[in-house]
Each structure stands twice: as structure tokens, then as C-alpha cells.
BALOLUM-18698 format. One record per residue (C-alpha): residue number from 1; residue in three letters; x, y, z. Coordinates in pm, whole numbers, plus 50000, padded with zeros to 5 digits. Example, Ala and Ser with C-alpha at 12.3 -4.5 7.8 and 13.67 -1.06 7.14 Angstrom:
<sites>
+-----+-----+-------+-------+-------+
:   i :  aa :     x :     y :     z :
+-----+-----+-------+-------+-------+
:   1 : ala : 51230 : 49550 : 50780 :
:   2 : ser : 51367 : 49894 : 50714 :
+-----+-----+-------+-------+-------+
</sites>
This chain:
<sites>
+-----+-----+-------+-------+-------+
:   i :  aa :     x :     y :     z :
+-----+-----+-------+-------+-------+
:   1 : met : 38771 : 66304 : 64990 :
:   2 : asn : 38724 : 66183 : 64621 :
:   3 : gln : 38688 : 65814 : 64669 :
:   4 : ala : 38715 : 65739 : 64303 :
:   5 : leu : 39032 : 65891 : 64265 :
:   6 : arg : 39167 : 65755 : 64596 :
:   7 : lys : 39077 : 65392 : 64476 :
:   8 : asp : 39271 : 65469 : 64161 :
:   9 : ala : 39551 : 65574 : 64334 :
:  10 : gln : 39584 : 65246 : 64593 :
:  11 : gln : 39537 : 65043 : 64288 :
:  12 : ile : 39800 : 65212 : 64119 :
:  13 : leu : 40020 : 65195 : 64435 :
:  14 : ala : 39968 : 64819 : 64476 :
:  15 : ser : 40030 : 64730 : 64120 :
:  16 : ser : 40342 : 64922 : 64054 :
:  17 : leu : 40536 : 64807 : 64399 :
:  18 : gln : 40424 : 64445 : 64313 :
:  19 : ala : 40621 : 64495 : 63989 :
:  20 : val : 40968 : 64575 : 64145 :
:  21 : leu : 40974 : 64315 : 64447 :
:  22 : pro : 41332 : 64160 : 64434 :
:  23 : asp : 41231 : 63796 : 64424 :
:  24 : glu : 41252 : 63757 : 64008 :
:  25 : ala : 41532 : 64017 : 63984 :
:  26 : val : 41769 : 63818 : 64199 :
:  27 : gln : 41675 : 63473 : 64040 :
:  28 : arg : 41756 : 63655 : 63711 :
:  29 : ala : 42079 : 63805 : 63857 :
:  30 : leu : 42181 : 63473 : 64000 :
:  31 : arg : 42180 : 63290 : 63659 :
:  32 : asp : 42538 : 63440 : 63606 :
:  33 : phe : 42671 : 63328 : 63917 :
:  34 : glu : 42929 : 63055 : 63901 :
:  35 : pro : 43106 : 62963 : 64217 :
:  36 : his : 43478 : 62891 : 64253 :
:  37 : gly : 43443 : 62555 : 64474 :
:  38 : gly : 43483 : 62677 : 64794 :
:  39 : arg : 43252 : 62818 : 65029 :
:  40 : val : 42939 : 63067 : 64935 :
:  41 : leu : 42850 : 63325 : 65206 :
:  42 : leu : 42608 : 63536 : 65185 :
:  43 : val : 42580 : 63916 : 65296 :
:  44 : ala : 42272 : 64108 : 65247 :
:  45 : ala : 42239 : 64476 : 65373 :
:  46 : gly : 41945 : 64745 : 65310 :
:  47 : lys : 41582 : 64787 : 65335 :
:  48 : ala : 41518 : 64522 : 65095 :
:  49 : ala : 41797 : 64267 : 65233 :
:  50 : trp : 41577 : 64011 : 65392 :
:  51 : gln : 41379 : 63964 : 65066 :
:  52 : met : 41686 : 63946 : 64837 :
:  53 : ala : 41852 : 63694 : 65094 :
:  54 : ala : 41520 : 63474 : 65111 :
:  55 : ala : 41502 : 63472 : 64724 :
:  56 : ala : 41893 : 63408 : 64703 :
:  57 : val : 41867 : 63132 : 64946 :
:  58 : arg : 41579 : 62960 : 64753 :
:  59 : thr : 41712 : 63006 : 64400 :
:  60 : leu : 42031 : 62839 : 64541 :
:  61 : gly : 41924 : 62582 : 64771 :
:  62 : arg : 42149 : 62657 : 65034 :
:  63 : val : 42474 : 62879 : 65160 :
:  64 : asp : 42761 : 62801 : 65405 :
:  65 : gly : 42651 : 63095 : 65615 :
:  66 : gly : 42510 : 63449 : 65608 :
:  67 : val : 42410 : 63783 : 65787 :
:  68 : val : 42123 : 63979 : 65670 :
:  69 : val : 42105 : 64357 : 65818 :
:  70 : thr : 41803 : 64536 : 65744 :
:  71 : lys : 41573 : 64779 : 65907 :
:  72 : tyr : 41356 : 64749 : 66221 :
:  73 : his : 41058 : 64511 : 66167 :
:  74 : his : 41171 : 64440 : 65815 :
:  75 : val : 41276 : 64060 : 65898 :
:  76 : lys : 40970 : 63864 : 65775 :
:  77 : gly : 41111 : 63547 : 65921 :
:  78 : asp : 41419 : 63253 : 65918 :
:  79 : ile : 41596 : 63210 : 65648 :
:  80 : pro : 41822 : 62867 : 65632 :
:  81 : gly : 42191 : 62883 : 65712 :
:  82 : val : 42160 : 63284 : 65758 :
:  83 : val : 42166 : 63532 : 66069 :
:  84 : cys : 41886 : 63794 : 66010 :
:  85 : cys : 41964 : 64131 : 66202 :
:  86 : glu : 41793 : 64465 : 66253 :
:  87 : gly : 41960 : 64814 : 66252 :
:  88 : gly : 41881 : 65194 : 66251 :
:  89 : his : 41790 : 65384 : 65953 :
:  90 : pro : 41812 : 65672 : 65856 :
:  91 : val : 42053 : 65727 : 66143 :
:  92 : pro : 42280 : 65406 : 66211 :
:  93 : asp : 42316 : 65287 : 66574 :
:  94 : glu : 42437 : 65017 : 66760 :
:  95 : gly : 42206 : 64776 : 66600 :
:  96 : ser : 42353 : 64843 : 66285 :
:  97 : phe : 42712 : 64836 : 66426 :
:  98 : ala : 42681 : 64506 : 66580 :
:  99 : ala : 42524 : 64338 : 66272 :
: 100 : thr : 42807 : 64482 : 66047 :
: 101 : gln : 43053 : 64349 : 66284 :
: 102 : lys : 42907 : 64011 : 66253 :
: 103 : ala : 42921 : 64048 : 65862 :
: 104 : leu : 43253 : 64110 : 65897 :
: 105 : glu : 43369 : 63844 : 66135 :
: 106 : leu : 43185 : 63592 : 65859 :
: 107 : val : 43418 : 63702 : 65587 :
: 108 : gln : 43729 : 63689 : 65759 :
: 109 : asp : 44016 : 63449 : 65629 :
: 110 : leu : 43861 : 63341 : 65328 :
: 111 : thr : 44028 : 63183 : 65013 :
: 112 : ala : 44052 : 63262 : 64642 :
: 113 : ala : 43798 : 62991 : 64615 :
: 114 : asp : 43558 : 63088 : 64826 :
: 115 : asp : 43246 : 63327 : 64701 :
: 116 : val : 43085 : 63590 : 64896 :
: 117 : leu : 42739 : 63671 : 64764 :
: 118 : phe : 42648 : 64039 : 64852 :
: 119 : leu : 42284 : 64177 : 64835 :
: 120 : leu : 42272 : 64528 : 64838 :
: 121 : ser : 41972 : 64761 : 64870 :
: 122 : gly : 41886 : 65134 : 64962 :
: 123 : gly : 41944 : 65212 : 65307 :
: 124 : gly : 42265 : 65059 : 65322 :
: 125 : ser : 42439 : 65332 : 65407 :
: 126 : ala : 42277 : 65315 : 65759 :
: 127 : leu : 42216 : 64998 : 65802 :
: 128 : phe : 42589 : 64825 : 65706 :
: 129 : glu : 42834 : 65054 : 65880 :
: 130 : lys : 43159 : 65024 : 66088 :
: 131 : pro : 43242 : 65378 : 66169 :
: 132 : leu : 43592 : 65524 : 66179 :
: 133 : val : 43472 : 65768 : 66420 :
: 134 : pro : 43254 : 65725 : 66738 :
: 135 : gly : 42933 : 65598 : 66706 :
: 136 : ala : 42759 : 65910 : 66853 :
: 137 : glu : 42966 : 66096 : 66630 :
: 138 : leu : 42847 : 65960 : 66301 :
: 139 : gln : 42507 : 65972 : 66427 :
: 140 : asp : 42522 : 66332 : 66465 :
: 141 : ile : 42687 : 66391 : 66124 :
: 142 : thr : 42433 : 66172 : 65969 :
: 143 : gly : 42150 : 66388 : 66121 :
: 144 : gln : 42346 : 66733 : 66030 :
: 145 : leu : 42328 : 66557 : 65656 :
: 146 : leu : 41969 : 66481 : 65669 :
: 147 : gly : 41841 : 66829 : 65808 :
: 148 : cys : 42047 : 67041 : 65570 :
: 149 : gly : 41920 : 66935 : 65278 :
: 150 : ala : 42198 : 66738 : 65106 :
: 151 : asp : 42102 : 66488 : 64864 :
: 152 : ile : 42201 : 66122 : 64866 :
: 153 : val : 42504 : 66130 : 64646 :
: 154 : glu : 42667 : 66439 : 64886 :
: 155 : met : 42533 : 66228 : 65182 :
: 156 : asn : 42727 : 65926 : 65095 :
: 157 : thr : 43035 : 66107 : 64984 :
: 158 : ile : 43073 : 66220 : 65325 :
: 159 : arg : 42981 : 65908 : 65485 :
: 160 : lys : 43236 : 65666 : 65269 :
: 161 : arg : 43517 : 65846 : 65431 :
: 162 : leu : 43388 : 65796 : 65795 :
: 163 : ser : 43330 : 65398 : 65731 :
: 164 : ala : 43543 : 65119 : 65740 :
: 165 : val : 43322 : 64918 : 65511 :
: 166 : lys : 43179 : 65208 : 65254 :
: 167 : gly : 43347 : 65311 : 64920 :
: 168 : gly : 43458 : 64968 : 64817 :
: 169 : arg : 43646 : 64865 : 65155 :
: 170 : phe : 43402 : 64606 : 65235 :
: 171 : ala : 43531 : 64418 : 64926 :
: 172 : arg : 43888 : 64471 : 64999 :
: 173 : leu : 43829 : 64294 : 65317 :
: 174 : cys : 43651 : 64006 : 65132 :
: 175 : ala : 43975 : 63956 : 64929 :
: 176 : pro : 44108 : 63683 : 64819 :
: 177 : ala : 43765 : 63556 : 64792 :
: 178 : gln : 43554 : 63692 : 64491 :
: 179 : val : 43241 : 63899 : 64562 :
: 180 : tyr : 42921 : 63880 : 64341 :
: 181 : ser : 42741 : 64169 : 64397 :
: 182 : ile : 42384 : 64200 : 64331 :
: 183 : val : 42212 : 64568 : 64348 :
: 184 : leu : 41881 : 64707 : 64386 :
: 185 : ser : 41948 : 65036 : 64273 :
: 186 : asp : 41781 : 65342 : 64468 :
: 187 : ile : 41983 : 65641 : 64327 :
: 188 : leu : 41907 : 65814 : 64021 :
: 189 : gly : 42104 : 65682 : 63709 :
: 190 : asp : 42234 : 65388 : 63904 :
: 191 : pro : 42580 : 65512 : 64009 :
: 192 : leu : 42714 : 65184 : 64159 :
: 193 : asp : 42962 : 65368 : 64396 :
: 194 : met : 42688 : 65567 : 64577 :
: 195 : ile : 42416 : 65308 : 64630 :
: 196 : ala : 42432 : 65227 : 65020 :
: 197 : ser : 42783 : 65409 : 64966 :
: 198 : gly : 42919 : 65141 : 64760 :
: 199 : pro : 43072 : 64880 : 65003 :
: 200 : ala : 43198 : 64668 : 64704 :
: 201 : cys : 43265 : 64929 : 64436 :
: 202 : pro : 43553 : 65179 : 64339 :
: 203 : asp : 43472 : 65494 : 64469 :
: 204 : ser : 43460 : 65759 : 64205 :
: 205 : ser : 43422 : 66082 : 64462 :
: 206 : thr : 43720 : 66251 : 64591 :
: 207 : cys : 43875 : 66377 : 64894 :
: 208 : ala : 43827 : 66716 : 64735 :
: 209 : asp : 43454 : 66652 : 64678 :
: 210 : ala : 43408 : 66534 : 65034 :
: 211 : leu : 43563 : 66873 : 65172 :
: 212 : ala : 43361 : 67088 : 64944 :
: 213 : ile : 43030 : 66886 : 65056 :
: 214 : ala : 43135 : 67001 : 65426 :
: 215 : glu : 43212 : 67352 : 65317 :
: 216 : lys : 42871 : 67374 : 65141 :
: 217 : tyr : 42675 : 67265 : 65446 :
: 218 : gln : 42896 : 67401 : 65709 :
: 219 : leu : 42929 : 67071 : 65892 :
: 220 : lys : 43018 : 67055 : 66234 :
: 221 : leu : 43296 : 66808 : 66247 :
: 222 : ser : 43564 : 66666 : 66485 :
: 223 : pro : 43940 : 66744 : 66370 :
: 224 : glu : 43929 : 66347 : 66347 :
: 225 : ala : 43641 : 66333 : 66123 :
: 226 : arg : 43793 : 66639 : 65897 :
: 227 : ala : 44099 : 66438 : 65882 :
: 228 : leu : 43928 : 66122 : 65750 :
: 229 : leu : 43758 : 66331 : 65493 :
: 230 : glu : 44120 : 66415 : 65365 :
: 231 : gln : 44202 : 66004 : 65324 :
: 232 : glu : 44135 : 65858 : 64991 :
: 233 : thr : 43905 : 65586 : 64906 :
: 234 : pro : 43983 : 65261 : 64686 :
: 235 : lys : 43966 : 65373 : 64331 :
: 236 : thr : 44029 : 64994 : 64183 :
: 237 : leu : 43888 : 64628 : 64292 :
: 238 : asp : 43982 : 64297 : 64123 :
: 239 : asn : 43763 : 64073 : 64318 :
: 240 : val : 43406 : 64201 : 64246 :
: 241 : thr : 43153 : 64121 : 63981 :
: 242 : thr : 42812 : 64330 : 64011 :
: 243 : arg : 42456 : 64275 : 63866 :
: 244 : ile : 42210 : 64606 : 63900 :
: 245 : thr : 41875 : 64484 : 63919 :
: 246 : gly : 41557 : 64704 : 63957 :
: 247 : ser : 41541 : 65093 : 63945 :
: 248 : val : 41319 : 65361 : 63970 :
: 249 : arg : 41274 : 65346 : 63624 :
: 250 : glu : 41075 : 64991 : 63652 :
: 251 : leu : 40887 : 65136 : 63929 :
: 252 : cys : 40768 : 65452 : 63707 :
: 253 : ala : 40673 : 65196 : 63410 :
: 254 : ala : 40482 : 64970 : 63603 :
: 255 : ala : 40288 : 65303 : 63755 :
: 256 : ala : 40202 : 65421 : 63373 :
: 257 : lys : 40097 : 65053 : 63282 :
: 258 : glu : 39833 : 65032 : 63542 :
: 259 : cys : 39750 : 65396 : 63479 :
: 260 : ser : 39649 : 65292 : 63156 :
: 261 : ala : 39452 : 64989 : 63244 :
: 262 : leu : 39248 : 65245 : 63455 :
: 263 : gly : 39159 : 65462 : 63145 :
: 264 : tyr : 39444 : 65735 : 63210 :
: 265 : glu : 39674 : 65858 : 62935 :
: 266 : pro : 40016 : 65822 : 63114 :
: 267 : val : 40264 : 66113 : 63078 :
: 268 : met : 40606 : 66036 : 63188 :
: 269 : leu : 40777 : 66344 : 63317 :
: 270 : thr : 41111 : 66210 : 63465 :
: 271 : asp : 41253 : 65948 : 63656 :
: 272 : gln : 41534 : 66157 : 63774 :
: 273 : leu : 41336 : 66413 : 63980 :
: 274 : cys : 41538 : 66540 : 64250 :
: 275 : cys : 41458 : 66907 : 64416 :
: 276 : glu : 41279 : 67016 : 64751 :
: 277 : ala : 40987 : 66791 : 64808 :
: 278 : arg : 40719 : 67083 : 64848 :
: 279 : glu : 40872 : 67229 : 64502 :
: 280 : ala : 40763 : 66927 : 64330 :
: 281 : gly : 40448 : 66907 : 64488 :
: 282 : ser : 40350 : 67266 : 64373 :
: 283 : phe : 40499 : 67191 : 64022 :
: 284 : leu : 40266 : 66899 : 63979 :
: 285 : ala : 40004 : 67084 : 64098 :
: 286 : ser : 40038 : 67356 : 63838 :
: 287 : ile : 40074 : 67084 : 63553 :
: 288 : leu : 39716 : 66965 : 63661 :
: 289 : lys : 39594 : 67328 : 63667 :
: 290 : ser : 39721 : 67373 : 63306 :
: 291 : his : 39535 : 67065 : 63170 :
: 292 : ala : 39213 : 67084 : 63348 :
: 293 : gly : 38911 : 67127 : 63192 :
: 294 : gln : 39000 : 66907 : 62846 :
: 295 : gly : 38777 : 66631 : 62915 :
: 296 : arg : 39059 : 66386 : 62900 :
: 297 : lys : 39188 : 66137 : 63204 :
: 298 : leu : 39569 : 66240 : 63254 :
: 299 : ala : 39839 : 66079 : 63496 :
: 300 : phe : 40159 : 66254 : 63522 :
: 301 : leu : 40425 : 66041 : 63662 :
: 302 : ala : 40766 : 66146 : 63808 :
: 303 : gly : 40998 : 65913 : 64003 :
: 304 : gly : 41329 : 66009 : 64185 :
: 305 : glu : 41422 : 66130 : 64511 :
: 306 : thr : 41313 : 66477 : 64640 :
: 307 : val : 41497 : 66624 : 64952 :
: 308 : val : 41350 : 66800 : 65256 :
: 309 : his : 41512 : 67100 : 65420 :
: 310 : leu : 41397 : 67090 : 65769 :
: 311 : thr : 41265 : 67425 : 65918 :
: 312 : gly : 41065 : 67280 : 66200 :
: 313 : lys : 41060 : 66985 : 66441 :
: 314 : gly : 40741 : 66821 : 66316 :
: 315 : leu : 40678 : 66471 : 66171 :
: 316 : gly : 40662 : 66359 : 65827 :
: 317 : gly : 40887 : 66255 : 65499 :
: 318 : arg : 40961 : 66386 : 65154 :
: 319 : asn : 40685 : 66215 : 64987 :
: 320 : gln : 40401 : 66346 : 65236 :
: 321 : glu : 40558 : 66692 : 65203 :
: 322 : leu : 40505 : 66663 : 64825 :
: 323 : ala : 40172 : 66541 : 64839 :
: 324 : leu : 40081 : 66823 : 65107 :
: 325 : ala : 40204 : 67091 : 64920 :
: 326 : ala : 40013 : 67020 : 64592 :
: 327 : ala : 39663 : 67037 : 64798 :
: 328 : pro : 39638 : 67415 : 64754 :
: 329 : gly : 39715 : 67433 : 64384 :
: 330 : ile : 39439 : 67145 : 64281 :
: 331 : ala : 39163 : 67277 : 64513 :
: 332 : gly : 38846 : 67245 : 64391 :
: 333 : leu : 38971 : 67040 : 64050 :
: 334 : asp : 38866 : 66653 : 63996 :
: 335 : ala : 39236 : 66571 : 64043 :
: 336 : ala : 39479 : 66399 : 64283 :
: 337 : val : 39858 : 66386 : 64381 :
: 338 : phe : 40011 : 66114 : 64559 :
: 339 : ser : 40382 : 66025 : 64621 :
: 340 : val : 40532 : 65734 : 64775 :
: 341 : gly : 40841 : 65559 : 64904 :
: 342 : ser : 40900 : 65186 : 64732 :
: 343 : asp : 41005 : 65055 : 65051 :
: 344 : gly : 40674 : 65146 : 65219 :
: 345 : thr : 40854 : 65402 : 65487 :
: 346 : asp : 40841 : 65767 : 65426 :
: 347 : gly : 41107 : 65952 : 65671 :
: 348 : pro : 41072 : 65843 : 66050 :
: 349 : thr : 40711 : 65737 : 66009 :
: 350 : asp : 40470 : 65448 : 65946 :
: 351 : ala : 40344 : 65582 : 65643 :
: 352 : ala : 40488 : 65517 : 65260 :
: 353 : gly : 40356 : 65829 : 65149 :
: 354 : gly : 40058 : 66112 : 65102 :
: 355 : tyr : 39766 : 66148 : 64905 :
: 356 : val : 39564 : 66494 : 64837 :
: 357 : asp : 39300 : 66542 : 64593 :
: 358 : gly : 39077 : 66869 : 64518 :
: 359 : glu : 38874 : 66834 : 64842 :
: 360 : ser : 39163 : 66822 : 65067 :
: 361 : ala : 39265 : 67198 : 65091 :
: 362 : ala : 38905 : 67261 : 65208 :
: 363 : ala : 38932 : 66980 : 65447 :
: 364 : leu : 39241 : 67079 : 65601 :
: 365 : ala : 39093 : 67448 : 65646 :
: 366 : ala : 38804 : 67316 : 65815 :
: 367 : lys : 39065 : 67177 : 66089 :
: 368 : gly : 39225 : 67472 : 66125 :
: 369 : leu : 39534 : 67384 : 65944 :
: 370 : asp : 39713 : 67618 : 65696 :
: 371 : val : 39943 : 67409 : 65432 :
: 372 : phe : 40220 : 67680 : 65421 :
: 373 : glu : 40244 : 67666 : 65799 :
: 374 : val : 40231 : 67284 : 65835 :
: 375 : leu : 40521 : 67262 : 65579 :
: 376 : gln : 40748 : 67518 : 65760 :
: 377 : ser : 40715 : 67319 : 66055 :
: 378 : asn : 40748 : 66979 : 65893 :
: 379 : asp : 40453 : 66835 : 65997 :
: 380 : ala : 40297 : 66669 : 65718 :
: 381 : tyr : 40218 : 66332 : 65875 :
: 382 : his : 39958 : 66477 : 66126 :
: 383 : ala : 39821 : 66727 : 65891 :
: 384 : leu : 39742 : 66414 : 65619 :
: 385 : lys : 39647 : 66189 : 65893 :
: 386 : ala : 39373 : 66433 : 66003 :
: 387 : val : 39220 : 66413 : 65636 :
: 388 : asp : 39262 : 66057 : 65564 :
: 389 : gly : 39578 : 66136 : 65357 :
: 390 : leu : 39819 : 65883 : 65445 :
: 391 : leu : 39908 : 65595 : 65243 :
: 392 : val : 40025 : 65290 : 65450 :
: 393 : thr : 40165 : 64987 : 65299 :
: 394 : gly : 40376 : 64826 : 65552 :
: 395 : pro : 40759 : 64720 : 65463 :
: 396 : thr : 40738 : 64624 : 65110 :
: 397 : gly : 41057 : 64437 : 65077 :
: 398 : thr : 41177 : 64658 : 64772 :
: 399 : asn : 41355 : 64985 : 64728 :
: 400 : val : 41404 : 65169 : 64422 :
: 401 : asn : 41337 : 65516 : 64504 :
: 402 : asp : 40994 : 65724 : 64503 :
: 403 : val : 40719 : 65773 : 64238 :
: 404 : ala : 40479 : 66065 : 64223 :
: 405 : val : 40164 : 66060 : 64035 :
: 406 : ala : 39929 : 66360 : 63941 :
: 407 : leu : 39580 : 66204 : 63816 :
: 408 : leu : 39345 : 66442 : 63634 :
: 409 : his : 38996 : 66284 : 63569 :
: 410 : gly : 38891 : 66549 : 63305 :
+-----+-----+-------+-------+-------+
</sites>
């Protein structure tokens, strides 16, 4: 392993994540919050929910009650006046359902003088859920969507219609109280109605969209689920004010800034990466090969969210697949490719992402691992672990998509 490049990768990762923690962003968004004189209740959902809620309560001084629902092992302590719950992600489970029910009970029988401070971050689609179909069926449909390569917008278009809280329905349940929504974006272009499936945002997607997606991926749906796809979601809401704070653009800018500090010339490729993870890795390797030998330190950055089409039963995530797919293309080069999820988890693993450099392909081959075969079995986690290529951060407290960086020493 190239220790100099690995050290640079760790420094870029740490610095960029620190820059997109939600604390300051939540404080900034709350400057415009003007309570109406009644109770102020807090509901936070998503992978960054605990961090956002803690920042909000510190800023406000107190709330009159609250519920946090976040991913398992993401609660970092007590928050005064707030019940903290954990649930399943990326597939919702009984923990998700029970926590969401607590939030719905909290916002019952509100008046026009009350306010609901709704803090939303990525992962909320699985964590904040009251299904309109049996829980087991919702889990099965979610699994189908994850496995077929559907992107996040397609997934959420389906999930909105199977839920009592998504697609603007939560905001309607809060009426006549006003909802002040602070959103940490994890979707390209920051489409409000798609972030965590838009519980407090009018839905721009249509029944026709949902049915077309079900047909495209040949989803196996019960008659009840298919009938729900034909029921329209709220298209207008008059009790919601929304502030978007944080995005993948900020993550990429922070990574680029640290690259510059380390002597690299940063090149921003895109902050809207959306393709197969393994194709993105191969593409970044091709870029490095094109510029190798010029005697310049270059850093190519791509932010966004790739997808994985499951063809095997191994363990990994989209960032690990992206990194592993780059290994053959940069073999022998003084170069590295790493990709991370800003929330600190990549797929159903304890890794945030993966790292490879010019020595990784040979190290994998020495252990009898063929990159193509590993990718076919979707087992990037174990392959990268074998060559010390996993990047592990633990839960970060934020969630603003992924960033991939391709480093060239010269």
C-alpha cells in the first residue's frame, strides 16, 4: 500500500466530513424560526437526526417535547425533552414503525398556535415510516428496489405511495400547526419532495410515474400495494416553511479545499454523479491513466450517489464497489481512488467506503482475489478488508451523499 497516498486520503476524508457536520447549519437555519406562541415540538428523522436535534435544542434552549428516529447505533446520548429512538436502514423495521408512531402521537390535536420543528436528513425514507401495507411487504418491496438498481428518486416515488407519512402526509397530520422544516439534503439537485420521501413537502411525482417504475423493474406487488400506487399524494401544503441546509456540493468543496492544502490541483468533475458504482470507478481510473506522467499532483472529485445492481450475495456497498472497480485501471500508477458515504456507513457494513491505489491490484491477486469475480458477487467488503482498503469512520452525524476522489502524485 502507498502509505503517503493513504495518509492524504484519510486527511481529505476527515477534513471534508468535519466541514459538513449539521451543527452550524441547523443553528443558521433557526435564525429565521419564529414560534407562534404555543408549544414547540421537535421531530427529527434520518441518519443525522440525533446530531440535528441536539444542535436545535442547544440553540433554542428547550422544546416542549420531541422524538428522534435515527439509524441503529447513531444515538449519542440524551437530549433534554426528547425521546431518542433507533430503527432499521436501508430497510424499515419494527423499530422504525414504533418510533414513527411515537412522533405521530406527539403531533396529535395541535392548534394553530403550535409549531412543529421538523428536522430531516437522508435515510428518513426507511426510518420515518408508517406503512399502508403490512410491514413485511414494505420490507420486501424495499429490498426489491435496492436490488434492481433503482435510483433514489425512483425508490422514493414508490415508497411515498405506500406510506401514511411520506409525500406531504406528515405535514397534513400536523395541521393546523405550522411546520418549520430544516432539511439536510442527500439527493442530487436538492429536490425537497424526494429527500427522505418528502414527509413535509408537496409531491411532484404522479401515479403514472409510480406505475411506470413498477413496470420498469417488474416489481412484485400485492393487489393492495398496486392499488396504493394509483392513489394521488398531496400536491399543495399551506402550513410548511422549509430551509435546506447542507448538500453534496459543500462536501465536494470541502474535499477540494483540503486537496489544495495538500498540494494537489483539484478538478471538480461533477456533484451529480449518478451511475453504476463499478462504472464510476472504472471511469475515474481512466482519467488517472490519461494524466499520469505529467509531473503534476492532481485530484479529481466526483460527488453524488451511484447505484449497485445486485448480481451476487456478498457484502459491500456502492462506495466500496466504486473503489474496488478502479483497482485494475490504476495498477502500477502513483495514484489512488477512494469513495465514501458522508454518513459513515456504506451499504449494510461498518465501513464508510473503500480505498485502492496502484499497489492494490497486485495485493488482491496475491491473495487469490479476482476483481471482476468479486464485483460479480458484490463482495467488495471482504476483498478490500483483505488488503486494508476499508475506510471506517463510524457514524459521522451528517448525511450529504457520497464523494469520490482520484489522486495522482505525478
